[in-house]
Structure formats: C-alpha cells, structure tokens
N, C-alpha and C positions, 0 to 999 in steps of 0.2 A: 094418660101419663101427667100426673100434677106440675105446676110451676116449679116445685122443689124439687121433683124426680127429675125433670128436664134439665136444672141446672145441673144436677149432678153428673148427668150423662155428659152434658156438654163439658162440663170442666175435667170429665174423664177423658173424652176424646182430645181435649187441648193437651192434658199432660202427656197422653202417648203419642201425639205427633211432634210432641217436643223430644222424647226421649228417641222416636225415630229418627227425627233430625239431627240429633246429637251422634246417632251411630252412623247415618250416612255422611257425616263431616268426617268421623274417625275413619271410616272405610276409605277415603278418597285418599287419607294420608298414610296409611298402615300398610306395608308391603304384604302381599298373600303369604300365606303359610304354604309348607310344602304339601299338606294335604290338599290346600286348595288348589294348586297348580296340578296336582295330580288329578283332581276332580274334573278342573277345567280341561284336561286333555281327553278325558272320558267324554265331554261334552261336545266335543268336536266329533264324536263318534258313537251317537246314542244307539244303546242297545239295551235288550231286556232286561241284561244283569250284567255283573263284573264280578271279579274274582273277589272282592271285599264285601261289596252292598249292594242292595237294589239301585234301580236308577233314578229315583226321584232326585237325589242331590246334583246329577248331572242334568236334568231337564232344567232345575231351578238355575243353575249357572248359564245354560244356552239361551233361556230365555233373557235372562239379565244382558248377557253380551251382544245380544240382538239388539238392544235397546241403547246400551251404552259403551259398546265396543270392548275389546279384548284388554281391558284395563283393571285395577285393581277395582275401581268404582263399579265397573260392568259385572265383575265376577260377582259381586256382593248385592247388588241392587235388589233384585227380587228377593233374596233371602230376608234381608232387612224389611221390605215391604210387607213380606208374609207377616209380619207381627200385626198389621192390620186386621185380617182375618182371625187371627188368634185372640187378639183381643176381644174384638166382637162375641166371638163364641163363649169366652170365659165369662165374659161380663153377663150374657145371655143364661149362662148355665148357672152361673151363681144367684140371679135373680129369680129363677124358676125354683132352683131346689129350696133355697132358703127365703124367699118372699121378701126379699129385701135388696132396694137400689145400692144403699151404703154397702152391702155385702158384695153386690155386683160389682160395682165401682173399683173397691179395694182389691176384689181378686184379680181384675183386669191390671191394676196399677201395680199391686205386689208382685205380679207375674212377671212383668215387663220390668223391674227394677232388680230382678234376680241377675246374678251374672251367667246362670244357665240361658235364659233370654236374651239378654243384652249381648254377650259375649257370641252366644249359641246362634244368634241370627246374623250377627255382624261377621263374623267368621263363619264360612259357609262348609258345613258338614252336614251329613245326614240327618244329625239332631234338627236342624232348622224345620226342614217340612214336617219333621216326626213332631214336634211342638204343636205345630198348626194342626194336625191331623188328630193330634190327641185331644187337644180343645175342642175340635170340631165333634169329635166323638164322643166326649162329656155332655156336650150341648144336646146332639142328638137322643142320647140315653135319657137325658132329663127331659126332653120333649116326649118319649115314650111315657115316663112317669107323668108327666102332666097332663097329656091328652089322652092316653090310655088308645090311641089310633096307631094300628098296625103298620102302615105305611110309613112310620118314622123308622120302622126298622130297616127299610132300604137308605134310609140316612144313615143311620148306624153302620150298616154294610160298606156304604161307599167311604166313610170316614175311616174305618177300619182297613179297607183297602188300600187307601190312600198312605195309612200308617205301614203298612205292609210293604209297600213300594219304596217307603223312606229307608226302612230299618227293621231287622228280623225281631228285634225286640217286641214287636207290636205283636207277635204271636201271643204275648202272654195276656192281653187284653180278652182274648176267647176265655180261656178259663175265670178270669175277672167277672165277665159279665153273667158268665153261666152261676158263679157262686151268688152273684147279687139276685140273680133270678130265684134262686134257691131260699136264700135267706130270707127275704122278703114274701110272705104268704101271698099277699094279694098279687104278686107278679108271677107266681108258678105258672097259671094258666097259658103265659107266653111259651112254655116249654113244649106246648103241643100244639101252638099255634104255627100256620104255616108261613106265617108272615118272618118269625124269625129266624126260619131257613132259608126264605126268600133273601133275607139280608145279609145271610152266611153265603150264598151263591153270588149276589154281588161283590161282596169281598174277593171270593175266591176268582172272579172273573177278572177283576182288575189286577189281581195277583198272577194271573195265570202267565203273562210273559216272562217273569221271574221264574217260575217253575218250568218253562218250556226252554228259557235259555240254560238252566241247571240241567235240564235232562239232556241237552246237547253238547256239554262238558262236563260231564263224568259227575254231576252234582257238587262239583268242587266250593262253590260260595257256600251251600249249604253245610257242607261237611266242615268248614274253616272256621264258620261263625258259631255252629252249634256244637262242635268239640272242643271250644275253647277251655273249658275247666272238666279235667276227668277225677273220677272218684278217688283214685289212686295216689293222686297228687295232693295230700293232706297239708297244707301249710297256712295255717291260721293266723301268721305273722299280718297276712294282707288286711285283716278285717280292721286292724287298728288303723287304718288309713281313711275308713269309711266316714267317721264322723265328722272329722275336721275337713275334709275334702268337701263335703256336703255343706256343712257350715258356710264354708268359703263361698261356695258356688250360689247357695240361696241367698248370701249375705247374711251377716250373723243376726240382725234385727227381724228380718223376714222369717229366718230359721226358727227363732223363738217363738213368733207367732205361730207357725205352721207348726211345731211341735204340740204348743197349748192348744191349739185349735184340734190337732187331733186326738189329743188327751180327752178334750171337752167332747167330742164326738163318739168316742169311745164308751165315755162314761153317760151318754145321752144327755148332755145337759144342754144342747142347741139343737134345733131343727127336727123334722119327723123321722120315724124310722128308716124310710126307702131314702130318703135322700142322705142320711148318716151313713148308710149301708153302702150306697153307691160310691161316694167319697172313698170310703175306707177299703172297699173292693179295687179300685181303680189305683190306690196308692200301696196297699201292703202285699198285693199279691206278687207284684214287680219287685218289691223292695225284699219280699222273702226270699225270691230266689237269687237276688244278689249278693243278700248276705250268706247264702248257703255256698254261692260261686266264690266270694271271698276267703273261704275254706279252704279253697284249692287253687286259686290265681289272683292276679291282681284285677281289681274292678274299677275301671277308669271312670273319673267322677261324671264324666258327661252322659255316660250309660243311665243315668236315672232320669234323663229327661223326660221319659213318656209321664213320670209320676208328678212333675211338676205343675201342670194344671190343677189337679186333686190337691195338692199341697197350698197352693196359692187359696183356694176355694177355704181350705181349713185354715189357713192364717186370717183369711178377712171375717171367718164364723168367730175367730179369738178376738178378733179387733172389736166387733159390734153385737156380737147376739148373746154373749156369755156374762153372766154376772160373777166376777171373780170376787175374791175375799180381798179387801183393802190394800194389802202388801202387793198381791199379784195385780190387782188393777192398776196400781202405779205402774208397774213393768210392763204391763199391756199398753197404758198412756205413753210411755216412754217410745216404746217399739214403733207405736202407731204414728207418733209425731215425728220421728227421725229416720224411718226407715227409708222412705224416698231419699233425702238429701244424702244419707250415709250410701245407699246402692248408688246414687250417680258419682258421687266422689269415688266410691270403689271403681267404678268403670273409668272415670276419667284419669283416675291415677295408675290404674293398669294399663290403658293405651298410652300414655305419657312414658312411663316405664318401658313397655315394649319398644317404642317407636324411638327413644333417646338413651335409655339405660341411666339417665339422672338420678333418678332416686336412690339405685343402690351404688353409688359413685363408680358407673362405668364397670361394674364388676358383672360376672355372669349371673343369672337367673333363669328362673323356670322359662322364660319366654324366647333366650335368644337364639338358641337352635331351630326352634319352629318357626318362628317368623321371619321371613325373608329380608331383614334389614341389611343393607349393604349391598345386595343382589343387583341394582341396576349398576353400579361402578363395578362389581366382578364380573359381570356380564359384558361390559364394554370392553375389560381387558382380554377375555376369554375370546370374544369375536376378533380382538384384532390379532390375537394369536392365529385363531383359525384361518383369517385371512391370509395372513402373511406368510403362512406355511401351505397353503393353498389346500386345507383339508375338506373333503366333500362331505363329511359328516361328524358330528360330534356326538361320542359314546357315553355313557354315566353307567357306575356301579350301582346304583339305587334307584327307586322310584323317586324319591323326595326330589334329590337333585336332577334326574331328568325331568321332572315336571317343572323345576326353576328354571333350568336351562332353557325347555320350549317357551316358557312364559317369557323371561326377559330377552333372550337372544333376539336377533331381528328376524320379524314372522317369515316363514317359509324355510328358514335352517333346518335341515335334517338332524334331529335330535332322537336318541334311541338308547334303550337300556340293552346292554349286551346279556345280561342274565335274567332270571323271571320272567320269561317270556311268557308266561301263563298270566300275568299282569295285564297283557297287552293284546289278549286275544280278539279283542273287537276292533284292533287298529291296524292298518297297513301295514306290511314290513317295506323300509325302504328298499328302493329298486336295486337292482345288482350294479351300476354305474357309481350310485352312491357310496355303496358299502367297499366298492375296489380301492378305494383308497387313494390318498393316505387318509386315516382317521384320526382325530383329535380325540384323545381320551381324558376324562376329567372324575377326579375323586380325590377324597380326602389325603392328604399326606400320610404316608406308611412306609414300614421298613422296607417294604420290597421295591426297590427301584425300578423294576421291569415287569409290569404288570402283564399278564395274557401273553407271556412268552410262547405258551403251547399253541396259540392262534395265530401269530404273525410272524413274518420272517426277522423282521426287525423292529425293535422298540426303541424309541429315542425320546428323553426327558428333554423338554424345550423352555421349561421354566415353572414356575408357581405363581397364584396369585392369592390373595387373601381377601377374606368377606369380614368386613370391620361395623362395630356399632360404636361409634364415636372414636376413641383410641382402642377399645378393646376390639383384640382380634379374635373373631367368634370360631372360623376357619380357615385352613390352608390349602388350597387344591393345588396338587399336582399336574401338570400338564403333559402327556406324552403323545408322541404322535407315532401312528403305528403304520406299519409299511407292510406289503404284501401278505394278504390274509391267506394261510393255510388251507381253509374250507371255510365252513360255516363260521360265521363271525359270533351268531349267537349262542348261549348257554340253554339249551330245550329240554334241561331237566325238568319231568314233572314236578308240580308243586309238592311239599310234603304230606299233603292231604291225601294224594293220589299214590304214596309209595307203598 
C-alpha cells in the first residue's frame, strides 16, 4: 500500500469512527422504540427462532446489555459497533472489484451516511446484522472472483448463513449468486465445483436452528413472512411509495450517485464485466422482488437494507470511475462534495426531532408513536398505580406496549400480554400466584370502559396516564384493575397464519 493509499484508508477509518461516535451519543439519549423493547424481551430468552424473525437481533441485543446493562445505550451498543466490520467489508469489496482505494473509501463512507445504515444500526432491528452480513457476503464473493480459490465459498456460506439468521430476505441472495455465476462465462465452472455446494452447506448449517424452531412451531414464522404478499391482492398504489422512501433512506445525494452508478454499470462504463455483474445481481434481484411485492402490499422502506452495500459501491463508482459529460459531472461533483455533510445533517435533525418534536412545532410526525418518548414518566405513573392497588402483574393489549412496560417498569415487575400468546412462545408464563390478581390492565383509551369483562369477575377503571413529548399528548392509557379471573387469563387463539 502506497503512502497515498494509507492516507485514504486512515481518513476513511477516522470518518467512520466519528460517525459511530455520533450514533453512540444519539443512542444514549433516544428512548427505545417499541420494536426494540420487543426484541429486548426476546434477548432475555434466546431461542432458535421467533414468531416475527430469526434470532440474530436478539443475540445482538443480549451482547450489548451484557456489556452496558438494560439501558437504551446497552440495547444498541453492539448494533452500532457492527458498523465497523460492515465498513471494513464494503471497503475491501470496493477495492477488489474496481481496483481503486478511492472507490473503496467512498463505498464505506457513503454506506455509513445513509439513513438506512445510520438509523438502521442505531435503532436495533434485524436490519442491523443483515447490513453487516450483506457487506461480508459481497466481500467474500469479491474474494472468490479475485483469487479463484474455492475455499472462499465457505466464507460466502458463512456470510449468507449469518444473513439468514438476521432476516428471511437473505434467501434472495441464493438466486442472485446463481445468476451472477451463469451470467459470467469464466465463473460457470463453479456451478460444478464442490466448493459452491460446501458453502451452501455452511449456510444451511448456520440456518438450521431457525428451521428446527419452525418445525417445532408449525412453521409459523416462515408462513408469516413468506405469505405477506398474495397475488390475488392486487394493489398497485403501494408502488408509488417506493421511490420517495428510498430517496429519503439513502439520503438524496447518495441516492443520485447510486442511481447514476447503477446506470453506468449497466451501460458497461466502468469496471470489468464480472464486477459489474456482481453488483447488479446483488442489487436488482432483491429490488425486482420488492417491486413485485409492492403491487400487492406495502413494502416498508427498511426492507431494502440488503441491497445497500451494492448500492453504495455503485455510488462510489459514479463518483470516481466514470467519465461523465460536463453537466452530469457537475452534478456528480456536487453530490460527492455534499453527500457526507448533508447525510450527517439529516441524521442529526431526525434525532433532534424524534427526541424533542421541536422541528415540527411539537406536532405529530412519523416518529412520535414508535419511539418511546415520555415513557420514563408514564412508567413511573403506572408503577405508582400498581403499587397503590397491590396489583401482582401488569397486562397489556399489544406487543409494543408490553415491551415498553417491561423495559421501563422496575426490573422484575410481572408484565405480560393477555392476547397473541404465539408471540411469546419462547418465554415463560407468569406463575399462578402472579395471575391470581388483582391485575393492572394498561391500554390506550377506547370507548369500551370495561375491557375483558368475560375473563374477570370485576373490572374497575382506576385512572388514566398520558405519554407526552413536550406539550404534545402522544397517547392516553387507561388503567383498569381486574379482579377474580374466571379462568385462563390469556387468549390462546392461534395466529392468523395457522387458522
């Protein structure tokens, strides 16, 4: 490595460390989302699978809380630090595929300033480990191309297995890899090589706990996630959401570079054919599925996470390797210069808005219900009511409220959801003494003032508590004291997937 290359690598590393430090600071001051609280409850009871997702997100949270405790910072710590191996992998992949340290450095930095990576690693969801595994997979495939050594297929299998342990979307990497091998003549020999299939066995072995868990639970997680979009539900209105949400999640200037880079790679204007084919395969196969999905059901913006490593490499190619016409070159130069500061600014503004509501004049926005602003105070009021009434357990009506209550009430408090028991199959049921009552039922205020009347002898409303962000009342929770359970407290109806 020349002195110039070493300087590029050093500056890249320092920039990424600064971005990670910014996320760590934001993580310590931002209340957890209801999904994070839900996954945190998973982390207390590790298993081979869960109703919603494979187990990697629970493992990530468990590691973080072992280091920093059951705090917002502890829940998010390891997820944020995963940006280090993610950045290393995408840096190496960019350097190998396109022979340029500038492409490598830009790939790593551009990926990190997208909201997909910045928010996606700070707010712990299955997308955080999936981003890392996707980057490692791209790196391992680049090493297969660079070295021609079959042993790298084992690394491909390991990365693919970790991706599958993160989210089922990773299944699309299999067709993407096969299409890449078929599309590049000099790589077709791998189709008859045992190394390719050994790599597949590695991925299968890592994914086996998820398969076994599903086999023991009527395949419920597979059915739930793989049956989201049905052909008979034709609703093309959802496709209109794809482009604006991805522009926002990529940040506009990175999105422009990525779109231009994909165009350049498609038109063979940069890089060798195998490298171009790999980036295209890792991007377009998953995108094609989600475009189809959006014709039948809503596609959440974060579902595109596994294509972002390839997208970042394409953006770096546009920034450094393509000779553009003067007017397009001016656009590229502008995006390259301002992508980082604009991405950082968007992240900071998003965190400030989520935590305070100042930027919208304390009105509602997209973050207000999902991030647990105000839950410290709300939980204190609920705990005071529980202690005053002598309630032995707290019931909630939905998994998000259950997660928030478990996280923010004093540790050891009995908290459970009376419905949707299939979400909690890995977790022990509270003992009979705790469920004997009286029980405190917490739910949003509704017209029905006597919930669960069929399950308890007496239902008594004892008050209401508010959750607020500044002057804005986000939610009002009704508190009901439940006396004398008539039988089983829980609704054990099977999930809709199994009916």
